[in-house]
Each structure stands twice: as C-alpha cells, then as structure tokens.
C-alpha positions as CSV (number, residue, x, y, z in Angstrom):
1,M,82.9,137.1,89.4
2,G,85.9,136.4,87.1
3,E,86.1,134.0,84.2
4,K,87.8,131.4,86.3
5,D,84.9,131.3,88.9
6,I,82.4,131.2,86.1
7,L,84.1,128.2,84.4
8,L,84.4,126.4,87.8
9,G,80.7,127.2,88.4
10,N,79.9,125.6,85.0
11,I,81.7,122.4,86.1
12,R,79.6,122.2,89.2
13,A,76.4,123.1,87.4
14,G,76.9,120.5,84.6
15,Q,77.3,123.1,81.9
16,P,79.4,122.2,78.8
17,L,82.9,123.5,78.4
18,S,84.6,123.8,75.0
19,L,88.2,122.7,74.6
20,A,89.4,126.3,74.5
21,E,87.6,126.9,77.8
22,R,89.1,123.9,79.4
23,V,92.6,124.9,78.3
24,R,92.0,128.5,79.5
25,L,90.7,127.2,82.9
26,T,93.7,124.9,83.2
27,L,96.1,127.8,82.5
28,M,94.3,130.1,84.9
29,L,94.6,127.6,87.7
30,S,98.1,126.3,86.9
31,G,99.6,129.7,86.1
32,P,99.8,131.1,89.6
33,A,101.1,127.7,90.9
34,I,103.8,127.6,88.3
35,L,104.9,131.2,89.0
36,A,105.0,130.3,92.7
37,Q,107.1,127.3,91.9
38,L,109.4,129.5,89.9
39,A,109.8,132.0,92.7
40,S,110.3,129.2,95.2
41,V,113.0,127.6,93.1
42,L,114.7,130.9,92.4
43,L,114.8,131.8,96.1
44,Q,115.8,128.3,97.1
45,F,118.5,128.7,94.6
46,I,119.6,131.9,96.3
47,D,119.2,130.2,99.7
48,A,121.5,127.3,98.6
49,S,124.0,129.7,97.1
50,M,124.2,131.5,100.4
51,V,125.1,128.2,102.2
52,G,127.3,127.2,99.2
53,S,129.4,130.2,99.6
54,L,130.5,128.8,103.0
55,G,132.1,125.8,101.2
56,A,131.4,122.2,100.3
57,G,131.2,121.0,104.0
58,P,128.2,123.1,105.1
59,S,126.5,122.4,101.8
60,A,127.0,118.7,102.3
61,S,125.6,118.8,105.8
62,I,122.3,120.1,104.5
63,G,122.4,117.7,101.6
64,L,122.9,114.8,103.9
65,V,119.6,115.3,105.8
66,S,117.6,116.8,102.9
67,T,116.0,113.4,102.1
68,S,114.9,113.1,105.7
69,T,113.3,116.5,105.6
70,W,111.5,115.5,102.4
71,L,110.3,112.4,104.2
72,C,108.7,114.5,107.0
73,G,107.3,117.0,104.5
74,G,105.8,114.2,102.4
75,F,103.9,112.9,105.4
76,C,102.5,116.3,106.1
77,I,101.5,117.0,102.5
78,A,99.8,113.5,102.1
79,L,97.7,114.0,105.2
80,A,96.5,117.4,104.0
81,Q,95.6,115.9,100.7
82,G,93.4,113.3,102.4
83,F,91.1,116.1,103.5
84,S,91.5,118.5,100.5
85,V,90.4,115.9,97.9
86,Q,87.2,115.4,99.9
87,V,86.7,119.1,100.0
88,A,87.1,119.4,96.2
89,H,84.6,116.6,95.7
90,R,82.0,118.3,98.0
91,L,82.5,121.6,96.3
92,G,82.0,120.0,92.9
93,A,78.8,118.5,94.2
94,N,77.7,122.0,95.4
95,D,77.9,121.2,99.1
96,P,80.0,124.0,100.6
97,A,78.7,123.3,104.1
98,G,79.9,119.8,103.9
99,A,83.3,121.0,102.5
100,R,83.7,123.3,105.5
101,N,82.9,120.5,107.9
102,V,85.6,118.3,106.3
103,M,88.1,121.2,106.5
104,R,87.4,121.8,110.2
105,E,87.8,118.2,111.1
106,G,91.0,118.0,109.0
107,M,92.5,121.0,110.8
108,L,92.4,119.3,114.2
109,V,93.8,116.0,112.8
110,V,96.8,117.6,111.0
111,T,97.6,119.8,114.0
112,V,97.9,116.8,116.3
113,F,99.8,114.8,113.8
114,S,102.4,117.5,113.0
115,L,103.1,117.9,116.7
116,L,103.7,114.2,117.2
117,L,105.8,113.9,114.0
118,G,107.9,117.0,115.1
119,L,108.6,115.5,118.5
120,L,109.7,112.2,116.8
121,A,112.0,114.1,114.4
122,I,113.6,116.1,117.2
123,G,114.3,112.8,119.0
124,V,116.3,111.3,116.1
125,S,118.0,114.5,115.1
126,G,121.2,113.6,117.0
127,P,122.1,110.2,115.6
128,L,120.5,110.8,112.2
129,P,123.6,112.0,110.3
130,R,125.6,109.0,111.6
131,W,122.8,106.6,110.5
132,L,123.0,108.2,107.0
133,G,126.7,107.6,106.8
134,G,127.8,111.2,106.9
135,E,131.5,112.1,107.5
136,E,132.3,113.1,111.1
137,A,133.1,116.7,109.9
138,I,129.6,117.4,108.8
139,R,127.5,115.6,111.4
140,S,127.2,118.4,113.9
141,D,125.8,120.9,111.4
142,A,123.6,118.3,109.8
143,S,122.1,117.3,113.2
144,A,121.5,120.9,114.2
145,Y,119.8,121.7,110.9
146,F,117.4,118.8,111.2
147,L,116.6,119.7,114.8
148,I,115.6,123.2,114.0
149,Y,113.7,122.0,110.9
150,A,111.7,119.6,113.1
151,S,110.9,122.3,115.7
152,F,108.9,124.2,113.1
153,M,107.0,121.2,111.7
154,P,103.5,122.3,112.9
155,A,103.9,125.6,111.0
156,M,105.0,123.8,107.9
157,Q,102.0,121.5,108.2
158,M,99.6,124.5,108.4
159,C,101.2,126.0,105.3
160,F,100.5,122.7,103.4
161,F,97.0,122.3,104.8
162,G,95.9,125.8,104.1
163,A,97.4,125.9,100.7
164,T,95.8,122.6,99.5
165,M,92.4,123.7,100.9
166,L,92.6,127.0,99.0
167,Q,93.7,125.3,95.8
168,C,90.9,122.7,95.9
169,S,88.4,125.6,96.2
170,G,89.9,127.0,92.9
171,D,91.9,129.7,94.6
172,M,95.5,129.3,93.2
173,K,96.4,132.9,93.5
174,I,96.5,133.4,97.2
175,P,98.6,130.3,98.1
176,S,100.9,131.0,95.2
177,L,101.5,134.6,96.4
178,L,102.0,133.4,100.0
179,D,104.5,130.8,98.8
180,I,106.4,133.5,97.0
181,M,106.3,135.6,100.1
182,M,107.6,132.7,102.3
183,C,110.6,132.2,100.0
184,V,111.4,136.0,100.0
185,L,111.2,136.0,103.8
186,D,113.4,132.9,103.9
187,V,116.1,134.6,101.9
188,I,115.9,137.8,104.0
189,F,116.1,135.9,107.3
190,N,119.0,133.9,106.0
191,F,120.8,137.0,104.9
192,F,121.0,138.1,108.5
193,L,121.2,134.7,110.3
194,I,123.7,132.8,108.2
195,F,126.5,135.3,107.9
196,P,128.3,137.3,110.6
197,T,128.3,141.1,110.8
198,R,130.2,142.3,107.8
199,E,130.8,145.3,105.5
200,I,129.3,145.4,102.0
201,T,129.5,147.9,99.2
202,F,126.1,149.4,98.4
203,F,125.9,151.9,95.6
204,G,129.5,152.9,96.2
205,A,129.1,153.3,100.0
206,I,130.5,150.8,102.5
207,V,127.7,149.7,104.8
208,T,127.9,147.5,107.9
209,V,125.3,144.7,107.8
210,P,124.5,143.0,111.2
211,G,124.5,139.2,111.2
212,A,124.2,136.4,113.6
213,G,126.9,134.2,112.0
214,M,124.9,131.0,112.6
215,G,125.9,129.3,109.3
216,V,123.8,126.2,108.6
217,R,121.8,126.7,111.7
218,G,120.8,130.2,110.5
219,A,119.5,128.7,107.3
220,A,117.2,126.3,109.2
221,L,116.0,129.0,111.5
222,G,115.3,131.4,108.7
223,T,113.1,128.8,106.9
224,G,111.2,128.1,110.1
225,L,110.5,131.8,110.9
226,A,109.3,132.3,107.3
227,E,106.9,129.2,107.7
228,V,105.4,130.7,110.9
229,I,104.5,134.0,109.2
230,T,103.2,132.2,106.1
231,A,101.1,129.7,108.1
232,A,99.3,132.6,110.0
233,L,98.5,134.4,106.8
234,T,97.4,131.2,105.0
235,L,94.9,130.4,107.8
236,Y,93.6,134.0,107.7
237,F,92.8,133.8,104.0
238,L,91.3,130.3,104.4
239,L,89.2,130.7,107.5
240,V,88.2,134.4,107.1
241,R,88.4,135.4,103.4
242,N,87.7,132.4,101.3
243,R,84.2,132.5,99.7
244,D,83.5,128.7,100.0
245,L,85.5,127.7,103.1
246,A,85.6,130.6,105.5
247,I,84.1,129.6,108.8
248,L,83.8,133.1,110.4
249,D,80.2,133.3,111.7
250,R,79.5,129.7,110.4
251,R,79.1,127.2,113.1
252,G,80.5,123.7,113.0
253,S,82.5,121.0,114.9
254,F,86.2,120.4,114.7
255,I,85.7,116.9,116.1
256,P,86.5,114.4,113.3
257,S,83.7,112.1,112.2
258,G,84.3,108.4,111.5
259,E,83.3,108.9,107.8
260,T,85.7,111.8,107.2
261,I,88.6,110.0,108.9
262,K,87.9,106.8,106.9
263,K,87.9,108.6,103.6
264,A,90.9,110.8,104.5
265,F,93.0,107.8,105.4
266,G,91.7,105.9,102.4
267,I,93.5,108.6,100.3
268,T,96.4,109.4,102.7
269,G,97.2,105.8,103.7
270,P,98.6,104.8,100.3
271,L,100.3,108.2,100.0
272,W,102.0,107.6,103.4
273,V,103.2,104.2,102.2
274,Q,104.5,105.8,99.1
275,N,106.2,108.6,101.0
276,L,107.8,106.2,103.4
277,V,109.0,103.8,100.8
278,M,109.9,106.4,98.2
279,R,111.6,108.8,100.6
280,G,113.2,105.7,102.1
281,A,114.5,105.1,98.6
282,Y,115.9,108.6,98.5
283,I,117.5,108.0,101.9
284,A,119.0,104.8,100.5
285,S,120.3,106.9,97.7
286,T,121.9,109.2,100.2
287,L,123.6,106.1,101.7
288,I,124.8,105.2,98.2
289,V,126.1,108.7,97.5
290,A,127.5,109.6,100.9
291,P,130.7,107.3,100.7
292,L,131.7,109.3,97.6
293,G,132.6,112.3,99.8
294,A,131.6,115.9,100.3
295,V,132.1,117.0,96.7
296,S,129.7,114.4,95.4
297,I,127.2,115.0,98.2
298,A,127.3,118.8,97.5
299,A,127.1,118.3,93.7
300,N,124.2,115.9,94.0
301,S,122.3,118.3,96.3
302,F,122.9,121.3,94.2
303,A,122.1,119.5,90.9
304,I,118.7,118.5,92.4
305,I,118.0,122.1,93.3
306,A,119.0,123.3,89.8
307,E,116.8,120.6,88.2
308,S,113.9,122.0,90.1
309,F,113.7,124.7,87.4
310,C,112.6,122.0,85.0
311,Y,109.9,120.3,87.0
312,M,108.2,123.3,88.6
313,P,105.6,123.5,85.7
314,G,104.8,119.8,86.3
315,Y,103.9,120.4,89.9
316,G,101.9,123.5,89.0
317,M,100.0,121.5,86.4
318,A,99.6,118.7,89.0
319,D,97.9,121.1,91.4
320,A,95.5,122.2,88.7
321,A,94.9,118.6,87.7
322,T,93.9,117.6,91.3
323,T,91.5,120.5,91.6
324,L,89.9,120.1,88.1
325,V,89.6,116.3,88.2
326,G,88.3,116.4,91.8
327,Q,85.6,119.0,91.1
328,S,84.6,117.3,87.8
329,L,84.2,113.9,89.5
330,G,82.4,115.6,92.4
331,A,79.9,116.8,89.7
332,S,79.7,113.2,88.3
333,R,81.4,114.3,85.0
334,K,83.9,111.6,84.2
335,N,84.5,112.6,80.6
336,L,85.4,116.1,81.7
337,A,87.7,114.8,84.4
338,R,89.5,112.6,81.8
339,S,89.8,115.6,79.4
340,F,91.4,117.7,82.2
341,A,93.8,114.9,83.0
342,Y,95.0,114.8,79.4
343,I,95.2,118.6,79.0
344,T,97.2,119.1,82.1
345,T,99.6,116.3,81.3
346,A,100.2,117.4,77.8
347,L,100.9,121.0,78.9
348,G,103.1,119.8,81.7
349,V,105.2,117.7,79.3
350,G,105.6,120.6,76.8
351,L,106.7,123.1,79.4
352,M,109.2,120.7,81.1
353,V,110.8,119.7,77.8
354,V,111.4,123.3,76.9
355,L,113.0,123.9,80.3
356,A,115.1,120.7,79.9
357,V,116.7,122.2,76.8
358,V,117.5,125.4,78.7
359,M,119.0,123.3,81.5
360,Y,121.2,121.3,79.1
361,I,122.6,124.5,77.6
362,F,123.2,126.4,80.8
363,A,124.1,123.6,83.2
364,A,127.6,124.9,84.0
365,P,126.7,128.5,84.6
366,V,123.7,127.5,86.8
367,M,125.9,125.3,89.0
368,S,128.6,128.0,89.3
369,L,125.9,130.2,90.9
370,L,125.4,127.6,93.6
371,S,128.9,126.7,94.5
372,V,132.4,128.2,94.5
373,D,134.0,124.8,94.3
374,A,135.1,124.0,90.8
375,D,134.9,120.2,91.3
376,V,131.3,120.5,92.6
377,V,130.3,122.8,89.6
378,A,131.8,120.4,87.0
379,L,130.3,117.2,88.4
380,G,126.9,118.8,89.0
381,A,126.8,120.2,85.4
382,R,127.4,116.7,84.0
383,C,124.6,115.3,86.0
384,L,122.2,118.1,84.9
385,R,122.9,117.6,81.2
386,M,122.2,113.9,81.5
387,E,119.0,114.4,83.4
388,A,117.6,116.7,80.7
389,F,116.7,113.6,78.8
390,A,114.4,112.4,81.6
391,E,112.2,115.4,82.0
392,A,109.4,114.3,79.6
393,G,108.9,111.1,81.4
394,Y,109.1,112.8,84.8
395,A,106.4,115.3,83.6
396,I,104.0,112.5,82.8
397,S,104.5,110.9,86.2
398,I,104.0,114.2,88.1
399,V,100.9,115.5,86.4
400,A,99.2,112.1,86.0
401,F,99.7,111.4,89.7
402,G,98.1,114.8,90.5
403,A,95.1,113.8,88.3
404,C,94.8,110.4,90.1
405,V,94.9,112.1,93.5
406,G,92.0,114.3,92.4
407,A,90.1,111.2,91.7
408,G,91.0,109.7,95.1
409,D,93.0,107.0,93.2
410,T,96.2,106.6,95.3
411,K,96.7,102.9,95.7
412,I,97.8,101.8,92.2
413,P,99.8,105.1,91.5
414,T,101.6,104.5,94.8
415,L,102.4,101.0,93.7
416,L,103.7,102.2,90.3
417,N,106.0,104.8,92.1
418,L,107.3,102.2,94.5
419,V,108.1,99.6,91.8
420,S,109.8,102.1,89.6
421,V,112.0,103.7,92.3
422,W,113.0,100.5,94.2
423,A,113.1,97.9,91.4
424,V,114.7,100.3,88.8
425,R,116.5,103.3,90.4
426,I,117.9,101.7,93.6
427,V,118.9,98.5,91.9
428,L,120.7,100.3,89.1
429,A,122.2,102.8,91.5
430,I,123.7,99.9,93.6
431,L,125.2,98.5,90.4
432,L,126.4,101.6,88.7
433,T,127.5,104.0,91.5
434,P,130.5,102.0,92.7
435,R,131.7,101.8,89.1
436,Y,130.9,105.3,87.8
437,G,130.6,107.4,90.9
438,L,127.9,110.1,91.2
439,M,127.3,109.8,87.4
440,G,126.3,106.2,87.9
441,Y,123.6,107.3,90.3
442,W,122.2,109.9,87.9
443,I,122.3,107.3,85.0
444,A,120.1,105.1,87.2
445,M,117.7,108.1,87.9
446,L,117.5,108.9,84.2
447,I,116.4,105.4,83.3
448,E,114.0,105.2,86.2
449,L,112.2,108.5,85.5
450,N,111.5,107.4,81.9
451,V,110.2,104.0,83.1
452,R,107.9,105.8,85.6
453,G,106.6,108.1,82.9
454,A,105.6,105.1,80.8
455,L,103.9,103.5,83.7
456,F,101.8,106.6,84.5
457,A,100.9,107.1,80.8
458,G,99.4,103.7,80.8
459,R,97.5,104.4,84.0
460,I,96.0,107.7,82.9
461,L,95.0,106.3,79.4
462,G,92.7,103.7,81.1
463,N,89.5,104.3,83.0
464,K,90.0,102.5,86.4
465,W,91.7,105.6,88.0
466,M,88.3,107.4,88.0
467,N,86.3,104.7,89.7
468,T,86.7,105.8,93.3
469,K,83.8,107.0,95.4
470,L,84.6,109.6,98.0
471,T,81.5,111.8,98.4
472,S,78.3,111.0,100.1
473,D,75.2,110.2,98.1
C-alpha cells in the first residue's frame, strides 16, 4: 500500500493529518490529473493545428459548433458527478459495498441518458450551423462534424463516468493515463483520416503515407474512435481492477433505487441547469462572434485552445478537491474538508498565474503553431495576452467549484456561475463586441472571470457549502 492509500485511509479512519501530509496528498492526487490535462491540451493543440493547416474555413466550421459540443459534454459530465460524489461519500464512510451499488445503478442511468442525448444531437446536426449564424461556406463541414460527434456520445459518456468513479476512489493515475492515451490515439487517427494520401520526408527518405482525405469529418471520426477504445479500457479498470469498486464476483443490482436517483439528481439537477444556461451563454457568445467572419471565429477558437494551457492545473486541482472534500465529509470531518478546499485553491491559483505569465510572453508563437493565417495569429495573440490577467480569478472559480461539488453543494455555485456569465460577460459582450470586434468580447470575458473568482472566494470562505447531507445514516 502506497503513501497515497495510507493517507486516504487515515481520512476514512479519522486519523489526524499534518499540513505537510495534506499538501502531499493533494499533490499526489492532482499531479496525475494535471499531467493528463497537459497531455490533453498538447494533443488537442496538435489536433487543432492539423485542421488549422487546411485554412481558416475548416477551423471556423469546428469552432462554430464547439460550444454545442461543450453543451452535450457538460450534460454527460454532470450526470456522472451526480453518482461519483455519492460514491466518494460512501467510501469516506467506509462503505465500499454501498459505493459499488451506487456505481452499478449510475452506470445504467448514464447509458440510457447518453443514447437519448446522442439521438437528439444527431437530429439537430443539420440545421445547427444555420441556427448559430455560420456563413454558408462553413455550414456543411460544421454539420458533419457535429453529426459524427453525436454518434459517439455513449462512448464519451462512459469515458466520463468511468474516470469520475476511479477518481473519487482516489485513483487519479489510471484515468489520467487513459486520458493521455485517448489524446494520442486521436492524433494518430486524425493523421490518417484528415489528410489525403501524400508523400512526406522521413529521415531523408520519401515515404508515401496513406490517408482518407476526410478533412473536418476525419477529425470528428478520429476523436470518436479514440473515445471507444478509451471507454472500453476505463470500464475494465473500474469494474475488474479497482480495489474498492470492482464488481467481478460481487453481486448487486443495476436497477436504480429511488434514494440513489434522488441524491444523484439533487447534485446533477443544478449542474444541468448550470450547463444549459452557461453553455447557452457560450452559444450566445458564438452568435455574437459569428458575424465578425471566419478570421475572428478561427482566432477565437484557437485562442481558447491555447488558453487551455493556463487552466489545466485548475481542473486537475478541482478533481483532487472533489475527491478530498467528498471523502472528508463522508468521514464527518468538516475541518479537514475546509482545509483541503483552501489548499487546492491556493495551489491552483499559484500554478495558473505562473502559466499566465508564460502565455503572455509566448502568445504569438503559440498561435502561429495553430494557424497559418497571419490575421488569425495576430488577433488570437492579442486576445491571449489580455486574458492572462484573468487567470487568477478563473483559478479560484474552477477549484472552489470542485470543492463545492465534493460537498454536494451545487445550487448556490451554479447560481454564482449563471449570474456572472449572463449578467456580466454576455451583457458586456453585447455592448463591446460591435465597437471593438473580437477584442471587445475578450475584454468582457476578462472582466467576468475576475468577478466570478471573487464570488467563489466569498463562497468557499464561508461554511454553508459544507452543510449538505448525501450519505445514509
């Protein structure tokens, strides 16, 4: 048994943890998640540069529907969290059998949900680019990309579900490695699917590389195939190999109980509302940016990808915060839960600020790796340099939200997100974008992220976020 398992066992057993042990446990849990985020961003970066090499039009077609794919993904993640938080609480209370029951029931629910959501997304894939205000020239590619994305939604759901279950049990390593593998597979598949058969120089020799020449469609198909393989391996490690949650030779029912469903949707419901309204805000942002043309759409999409380098530590720390807070509260240790919330938030802010400085300095070179269009590179670099001043506030909102989710506190944090995005970002974007173009939209985002950070700092400094009750007596 490693140090991480010993320290997690101390949480469940009510044993004291020194500050140094809390920090070490936080780093042990967040480290693999951050590395996975880094690999994911790097490989998404490569993925985007592959499409970017085809020109501004194909890039804009993916950027046009990207907010819609985030919307669907957000619903899947939120539903998975509704069950994984319950599992974390039960494991914290030393009830692995109850945790496995929740996991089984959740697996059936998320499978049915992802099938229905995928069918709905397939149904709207045709008119979606027109609804979003995309130019006629990019609508066909955008529609095809979203159609293929929707077809693989059950696989994506299983990736999310399996990863959150493993993480809440304290296993950050396996889902992180699988996430890295998925990104590598995505790039490999894209290499052969996006481009036509061509000749490349390899160590001085000319080699013919086969290719499907599918363009944007190849990018979507490559991602979907990578998700299928990753989902299968994730479920193997969860259901067969995980010490706490494996169900091989352990009997139990997959039929959801009323209590589990009630608790799951008590967590997921506000997250769904948040996802719908916040992703709706992002879609509204797409409507605001779309009339600016293909260059602005592509610059906006690429700048968001590049900015991912900054907030990857935040999401890694948020995953750790959800697990540590969830297990601490499951063990009825509120003071320890509060301490983990503060530690993860402080570490997340520190790491994101350092990366923000790097992003500010290297904004132009980073954008030039994503696009061959000089106008796209210049505009995207200006946006990135401005956004560097929002990363501290963004870090607080990301990690503090992860801590709140671990406590089952989703209603008020959801409200804070909604007020911030709609009352600040969208209102300012409507006012500033017509006057200043894409820079106006990013100015609005800069202001909003700092406001959101202040709101979440106030929330996490209080005590009410820890007052939820999710586990059985």
